[in-house]
C-alpha positions as CSV (number, residue, x, y, z in Angstrom):
1,M,86.2,55.7,77.3
2,K,88.9,55.5,80.0
3,K,91.8,57.7,79.9
4,S,95.1,56.2,80.5
5,S,97.2,57.9,83.2
6,K,100.6,56.7,81.6
7,P,101.3,60.0,79.6
8,L,100.8,62.0,82.7
9,I,103.2,59.9,84.6
10,F,105.7,59.9,81.9
11,F,105.3,64.0,81.8
12,I,105.9,64.2,85.6
13,L,108.7,61.6,85.3
14,F,110.3,64.0,82.5
15,I,109.9,67.2,84.6
16,L,111.3,65.6,87.4
17,A,114.2,64.4,85.6
18,A,114.8,67.8,83.7
19,Y,114.5,69.6,87.1
20,T,117.0,67.2,88.8
21,G,119.4,67.6,85.8
22,L,119.2,71.4,86.0
23,I,119.8,71.5,89.9
24,L,122.7,69.1,89.4
25,G,123.9,71.1,86.6
26,Y,123.9,74.2,88.6
27,V,125.6,72.6,91.6
28,G,128.4,71.6,89.3
29,V,129.2,74.8,87.6
30,K,129.1,76.5,91.0
31,L,131.4,74.0,92.5
32,E,133.6,74.5,89.3
33,C,133.4,78.2,89.7
34,E,134.6,78.0,93.5
35,L,137.5,75.6,92.6
36,L,138.7,78.1,89.7
37,V,138.4,80.9,92.2
38,K,140.5,79.1,94.9
39,E,143.0,78.2,92.1
40,K,143.1,81.9,90.9
41,F,143.5,82.9,94.6
42,D,146.4,80.5,95.1
43,S,148.1,81.3,91.8
44,Q,147.9,84.9,92.9
45,K,149.6,84.4,96.3
46,I,152.4,82.3,94.5
47,L,152.7,85.2,92.0
48,D,152.9,87.9,94.6
49,A,155.6,85.7,96.6
50,K,157.6,85.4,93.4
51,K,157.5,89.2,92.6
52,N,158.3,89.7,96.2
53,R,161.4,87.4,96.1
54,R,162.4,89.1,92.9
55,V,162.4,92.8,94.4
56,N,164.3,91.2,97.5
57,L,166.8,89.7,95.1
58,L,167.1,92.8,93.0
59,A,167.7,94.9,96.4
60,E,170.3,92.4,97.6
61,S,172.1,92.5,94.0
62,Q,172.3,96.3,94.4
63,F,173.7,96.0,97.6
64,L,176.2,93.8,96.8
65,L,177.3,95.8,93.8
66,S,177.3,99.2,95.7
67,E,180.4,101.0,94.9
68,E,180.9,101.9,98.7
69,R,180.8,98.4,99.8
70,I,183.4,97.1,97.2
71,V,185.7,100.0,97.9
72,K,185.5,99.4,101.8
73,I,186.2,95.6,101.0
74,A,189.0,96.6,98.8
75,Q,190.8,98.7,101.2
76,D,190.1,97.0,104.5
77,D,190.3,93.4,103.5
78,L,192.7,93.3,100.5
79,G,194.8,96.4,101.5
80,M,194.3,98.3,98.4
81,I,194.5,102.0,98.1
82,R,192.7,104.4,95.8
83,R,194.6,106.0,93.2
84,T,194.9,109.8,93.5
85,E,196.7,110.6,90.4
86,P,196.7,109.1,87.0
87,E,199.3,106.6,86.0
88,M,200.2,108.3,82.9
89,I,199.2,111.6,81.2
90,L,199.0,111.7,77.2
91,T,199.7,114.9,75.5
92,I,198.8,115.7,72.0
93,S,199.0,118.8,69.9
94,K,195.9,120.2,68.4
95,D,197.3,120.7,64.9
96,K,197.6,116.9,64.7
97,V,194.1,116.2,65.8
98,D,192.9,118.7,63.1
99,K,195.2,117.1,60.6
100,I,193.6,113.7,61.5
101,S,190.1,114.8,61.4
102,N,190.6,116.5,58.2
103,T,192.0,113.0,56.8
104,L,189.3,111.2,58.0
105,S,186.3,113.6,56.7
106,E,187.9,113.6,53.1
107,K,188.3,109.8,53.2
108,Y,184.4,109.3,54.2
109,E,183.0,112.1,52.0
């Protein structure tokens, strides 16, 4: 009886195909991982740039809204002067305040 070498050839071809598939799969996964790491790095750089811009805008906003700057512009450019005394003074008696307070407390009790 003569043995056929066909099963051995099919077995060797199957092993080679499986090995090739594993290698190609590994290379594909590795390339995909490198691509994702690069994308993550680029996204991180963009996020850092946006955070930096936000901090710069916040600092600029605080500078523009500072009271010292606004008062200086109002005095120098617009010729305004700072009020030194109140425009009007209101006076009220303590008895009147107590009376209103008692009335309100009775109403809401």
